[in-house]
DSSP file (Angstrom, degrees, kcal/mol; ACC not computed):
  #  RESIDUE AA STRUCTURE BP1 BP2  ACC     N-H-->O    O-->H-N    N-H-->O    O-->H-N    TCO  KAPPA ALPHA  PHI   PSI    X-CA   Y-CA   Z-CA
    1    1 A X              0   0    0      0, 0.0     2,-0.3     0, 0.0    37,-0.2   0.000 360.0 360.0 360.0 132.2  119.0   98.6  104.9
    2    2 A X  E     -a   38   0A   0     35,-1.9    37,-2.9    38,-0.0     2,-0.6  -0.651 360.0-148.7 -88.1 146.1  117.5   96.6  102.1
    3    3 A X  E     +a   39   0A   0     -2,-0.3     2,-0.3    35,-0.2    37,-0.2  -0.968  30.4 166.4-116.2 116.5  119.3   96.4   98.7
    4    4 A X  E     -a   40   0A   0     35,-2.0    37,-0.6    -2,-0.6     3,-0.1  -0.835  45.4-136.0-129.7 160.8  116.8   96.2   95.8
    5    5 A X  S    S+     0   0    0     -2,-0.3     2,-0.5     1,-0.2    -1,-0.1   0.810  98.9  39.2 -81.5 -33.9  116.7   96.4   92.1
    6    6 A X        +     0   0    0      1,-0.1     4,-0.3    34,-0.0    -1,-0.2  -0.973  56.0 178.8-123.1 126.1  113.5   98.5   92.1
    7    7 A X     >  +     0   0    0     -2,-0.5     4,-1.6     1,-0.1    -1,-0.1   0.466  64.8  89.0-100.8  -4.3  112.9  101.2   94.7
    8    8 A X  H  > S+     0   0    0      1,-0.2     4,-0.7     2,-0.2    -1,-0.1   0.897  89.9  46.7 -64.0 -38.9  109.5  102.4   93.4
    9    9 A X  H  4 S+     0   0    0      1,-0.2     3,-0.5     2,-0.2    -1,-0.2   0.848 110.5  53.3 -70.8 -32.5  107.6   99.9   95.5
   10   10 A X  H >4 S+     0   0    0     -4,-0.3     3,-1.2     1,-0.2     4,-0.3   0.769  98.2  65.1 -73.6 -24.2  109.6  100.7   98.6
   11   11 A X  H >< S+     0   0    0     -4,-1.6     3,-0.6     1,-0.2     6,-0.3   0.829  98.7  54.3 -65.5 -30.5  108.8  104.4   98.2
   12   12 A X  T 3< S+     0   0    0     -4,-0.7    -1,-0.2    -3,-0.5    -2,-0.2   0.397  81.9  88.7 -86.6   4.9  105.1  103.7   98.8
   13   13 A X  T <  S+     0   0    0     -3,-1.2     2,-0.3     1,-0.2    -1,-0.2   0.811 101.7  12.3 -72.5 -28.0  105.6  101.9  102.1
   14   14 A X  S X  S-     0   0    0     -3,-0.6     3,-1.2    -4,-0.3    -1,-0.2  -0.989  71.1-125.0-148.8 150.4  105.4  105.1  104.2
   15   15 A X  T 3  S+     0   0    0     -2,-0.3    -1,-0.0     1,-0.3    -2,-0.0   0.673 107.8  56.3 -75.9 -14.0  104.3  108.7  103.4
   16   16 A X  T 3  S+     0   0    0      2,-0.1    15,-0.5    14,-0.0    -1,-0.3   0.335  77.5 122.8 -97.3   7.5  107.6  110.2  104.6
   17   17 A X    <   -     0   0    0     -3,-1.2     2,-0.4    -6,-0.3    13,-0.2  -0.476  41.7-167.3 -72.4 138.6  109.9  108.1  102.3
   18   18 A X  E     -B   29   0A   0     11,-2.6    11,-2.4    -2,-0.2     2,-0.6  -0.971  17.3-138.6-126.7 142.4  112.1  110.1  100.0
   19   19 A X  E     +B   28   0A   0     -2,-0.4     2,-0.4     9,-0.2     9,-0.2  -0.901  31.2 176.4-100.7 122.1  114.1  108.9   97.0
   20   20 A X  E     -B   27   0A   0      7,-3.0     7,-3.6    -2,-0.6     2,-0.5  -0.965  23.6-143.2-131.8 140.8  117.6  110.5   97.0
   21   21 A X  E     +B   26   0A   0     -2,-0.4     2,-0.4     5,-0.2     5,-0.2  -0.921  24.9 170.0-107.4 124.7  120.6  110.0   94.7
   22   22 A X  E >   -B   25   0A   0      3,-2.7     3,-2.4    -2,-0.5    -2,-0.0  -0.994  65.8 -16.6-135.2 127.5  124.1  110.2   96.3
   23   23 A X  T 3  S-     0   0    0     -2,-0.4     3,-0.1     1,-0.3    -1,-0.1   0.833 127.2 -50.8  52.6  39.9  127.4  109.3   94.7
   24   24 A X  T 3  S+     0   0    0      1,-0.3     2,-0.3     0, 0.0    -1,-0.3   0.451 118.7 105.5  80.8  -0.4  125.8  107.4   91.9
   25   25 A X  E <   -B   22   0A   0     -3,-2.4    -3,-2.7    14,-0.0     2,-0.5  -0.857  64.2-134.2-112.8 150.7  123.6  105.3   94.2
   26   26 A X  E     -BC  21  40A   0     14,-0.8    14,-2.5    -2,-0.3     2,-0.3  -0.889  25.7-173.9-107.3 130.4  119.9  105.7   94.8
   27   27 A X  E     -BC  20  39A   0     -7,-3.6    -7,-3.0    -2,-0.5     2,-0.5  -0.890  22.8-148.5-122.7 150.0  118.6  105.6   98.3
   28   28 A X  E     +BC  19  38A   0     10,-2.4    10,-1.8    -2,-0.3     2,-0.3  -0.989  30.2 177.6-110.4 121.1  115.2  105.6  100.0
   29   29 A X  E     -B   18   0A   0    -11,-2.4   -11,-2.6    -2,-0.5     2,-0.4  -0.878  17.9-166.1-123.6 158.0  115.4  107.3  103.3
   30   30 A X        -     0   0    0     -2,-0.3   -13,-0.1   -13,-0.2     6,-0.1  -0.934   8.5-166.4-145.5 115.4  112.8  108.1  106.0
   31   31 A X  S    S+     0   0    0    -15,-0.5     3,-0.2    -2,-0.4    -1,-0.1   0.766  91.3  43.6 -74.3 -24.6  113.5  110.6  108.8
   32   32 A X  S    S+     0   0    0      1,-0.3     2,-0.8   -16,-0.1    -1,-0.1   0.949 123.1  30.2 -86.8 -55.6  110.5  109.5  110.8
   33   33 A X  S >  S-     0   0    0      1,-0.1     3,-1.5     3,-0.1    -1,-0.3  -0.880  71.0-170.0-106.4 101.2  110.6  105.7  110.5
   34   34 A X  T 3  S+     0   0    0     -2,-0.8    -1,-0.1     1,-0.3    -4,-0.1   0.663  75.7  72.2 -68.9 -16.2  114.3  104.9  110.2
   35   35 A X  T 3  S+     0   0    0      1,-0.2     2,-1.6    -6,-0.1    -1,-0.3   0.688  76.9  81.1 -75.8 -14.7  113.7  101.2  109.3
   36   36 A X    <   +     0   0    0     -3,-1.5     2,-0.4    -6,-0.1    -1,-0.2  -0.392  64.9 134.4 -87.8  60.1  112.4  102.1  105.8
   37   37 A X        +     0   0    0     -2,-1.6   -35,-1.9    -3,-0.1     2,-0.3  -0.870  25.0 166.8-108.9 143.5  115.9  102.5  104.4
   38   38 A X  E     -aC   2  28A   0    -10,-1.8   -10,-2.4    -2,-0.4     2,-0.4  -0.991  18.2-157.0-152.4 156.0  116.9  101.0  101.0
   39   39 A X  E     -aC   3  27A   0    -37,-2.9   -35,-2.0    -2,-0.3     2,-0.4  -0.989   8.9-146.6-136.2 144.4  119.7  101.2   98.5
   40   40 A X  E      aC   4  26A   0    -14,-2.5   -14,-0.8    -2,-0.4   -35,-0.2  -0.924 360.0 360.0-112.3 136.7  119.8  100.4   94.8
   41   41 A X              0   0    0    -37,-0.6    -1,-0.2    -2,-0.4   -36,-0.1   0.445 360.0 360.0  94.7 360.0  122.9   99.0   93.1
């Protein structure tokens, strides 16, 4: 999982990427390609 300041660029890496907020943290998850995971903060 990558930890980044900006997730907007990571959202565009794959068409199945979703930006989700959990417990005050922002995540990019992808159910199809699991390697496109990222966390902010």
